[in-house]
N, C-alpha and C positions, 0 to 999 in steps of 0.2 A: 368429563374427560377432555373436551375441547378446550376448556379454560386451562387445565393443567398442561396441556400440550403447548398452548400459547406461552404460559409462564415459563415452561422448560426451555423453549426456544429463546425467549428474551433473556433469561438468566444466563444461559449458555453463551449468548452473544456478549452481554454487557459485563458480567462479573470479571473477566480477564482485564478489561479496561479499568475498572475500579481498583482491582488488585495492583495493576501497574502504577496507577496514580498514588496508591497508598504505599507501596513498597519503596518507591523513589522519593517519598516524602515531599511530593510536589506542593502540597498545601503549605508546608513550612516556608517555601520560597515564593508563595503567592503566585503560583504558576497557573491558577485556574483561568485567569483572563488571557494568559499567553496561549493556553490550549484553545481557548475560545477564538483568539485571533487566527490561529492556524485553521480552525474550522471555518472561519469567515473567508479566509483566502481560498480555501478549498471550494466553497460555494461560488465565489467569484470566478475561479478557474473553470468550474464546470459550466457556468453561464457563458464564458468566453468560448469554450470548446463547442457548446451547442450552436452558438452563432456561426462559428467557422464551419462546422460540419453542415449546417443547414445551407450555408452560402456556397460552399465549394464542393462538398461531398454528399449531396442528397441521396437518400436511399432510392435505388432504381430497381425495378422489377427483375431485371436481368441478373442482378446481384443478390437478390433475395432467395434464390434457389439454394438448396442444400448441396448441390453438386460442387465439387472442389475443382475449379478450373484455374488455368493460369491467369485469366483476366480477373477472376474473383480474388485470387491471392494478391495480385497487384493492387486491386482496389482496396482490399483490407489493409494492406501495408500503408497505403496513402492515408486511409482513415485513421489508423492507429498512430500515424506520425503526429497527429494532432495531440495525442496524449503526452507528447514532449512538453506541452504547456504545463502539465502537472509537475514535471521535474523543475522547470524554471520557477514555478510558483512555490513549490516546497523549498527550493533553494533560497528563495527570498525570505521565507519564514525562518529557516534555520539561521540565516545571517542577521535577521532582524531582532530575534528574541534576545533579551539581555539576561541570559542565564549562564552559569559556568559549566564547562566540561560536558559530561554526558547528559546533564539535565536539559541542555539546549536541544539536542536531537531527540531525546525521549519525549519532551513536551511537544515538540513539533510533530513527530510521528504519531503520538497519541491523539492530539487534537485533530490531525488530518484523518486518521483512521476512524475516529469516532464520528466525524462529520459524514464520512462515507457510509458508516453503519446507519446513521439516522436517515440519510438521503435515499439509500437503495435497499435497505433490509427491514427496517422497522415497519414501514407501511405494508409490505407484503406479509409480514408476520400478522399484523392486525387484520388485514383483509382476508387472508387465506388460512393461516394457521389457526386463527380464532374459530373457524368453522370446521376444522378437521380434527378427528380424534387422534390421528397419528399420521405423520408423513415424513419419510426420510428426506424429502426434498428440502423441507424447512430446517431439519436438523443439520443437513449438509451445509445449508446457507449459514446457519449459526456457527458451525465450525469454520467455515470460510472467513467469517468475521474475525475469528481468533487468528487465523493464518494471516489475514490482511494486516492485523496489528503488528505482527512480527515483521511483515514485509515493509510496512510504512516506516517503522522505527529503523529498520536496516538501511533503507534508502536514505532516510534523513541522516543517519550516522555516516554513510559514505559521502554525502554532500558536505557534511561537517568536516570530514577529513580533508576534502579537496579545498576547503576554504582556509585551512591552516597554513601558515607560512613555513612551518617546519615539516610539512608533508613531503615525502620523497617524490620529486618531480618525475622520476623515471616510471613511477607507478601510475601517474595520472592518466595516460592513455588507456591502460587496462581497466581502471576504475570507471572512467567515462564510458568505455565500451560496454562494461557490465551494466551500467545504468541505462544506456540506450537500448541494450538488448532486453532489459526488463520491460521496456515499453512495448516490445513486440512479442512478448511471451504468450499472449492469447492466441496469436496466429500459429505459433509452434504447437501449442496445445490443440488447436482446432485441426491442424494437419495430422497430428498423431492419432487423435480420436477418430478422424475420418478414415485414415488408412488402415488402422488396426481394429476399427469398430469397437472402441472402448466407451465406457459409460462415465457416469458422474463420479463414481468412487475413484476412478483413475484420475479424473480432473482434480479431485480434492488432494490426492496423493502427490500429483505433479506440482500443484501450487504449494503444498506443504514442503516438499523436498526443495523446491527452488527458493522458498523463503528461508528455510533453514540454512541452505548453502550461502545465500546472500547475507544472512545474519552472521554466519561463521566468518565470512570474509570481513565484514564490518567490525566484528569483535576483535579479530586479529589485528586489523589496522589501528583501531582505537586503543587497544592494549599496548601496541608498539609505540604509539604517539605519547600516551600518558606515561609509559615507562621511560621514554627518552627525556620527558620533562622532569620526572623525578630524579633521574640520574644526573641531569645537568644542574638541577637544584642542589644536589648533594656535593657536586664538584665545586660549585661556586661557594 
């Protein structure tokens, strides 16, 4: 049973990534190495964040408590500000990849999310789920990997819209604000869980809801941009 639980967790995590790669026919555009490039930049970004956190925001005993104080919230905000590095790094990937249209941000988000899956989820599956007959903790982690795929592609799509010359400049502050807010969503989640004494399933629902919302915004903006391009092409 322990082996089947491990396989179930791994498949639940990985299959949506493989399906996304297949559905968008990324292999036909030789996008494998482009996804690998996104994964490499992800690893470099995490290394940079670790150095910054270790240098300027070391973990202190007074902040390791579960009590939610103003000083802890302020400290967490400062620590999560380092996650803005991810936005800059992913933006670099989106602008660097030589792919057309939606393939550019899909490949960027897919490679980024898959690297995060390998870095933070596969090893716990192997070390913990392999020795457990069943655990909701690992299944929730596997489902979070799917949610993270939607989230990363959505963020990459929003970054792609900002990089386009035909994007409505009036919408830029709102999109930038949404991206920055995404960086601090773990703090919002922590506050909600602490105040209302909520558990892991609420955290999963919160992440799913926010990712779907972000994906809806990204889809609307991308559809509007591609629609304008098609209309202009017909006019000319």
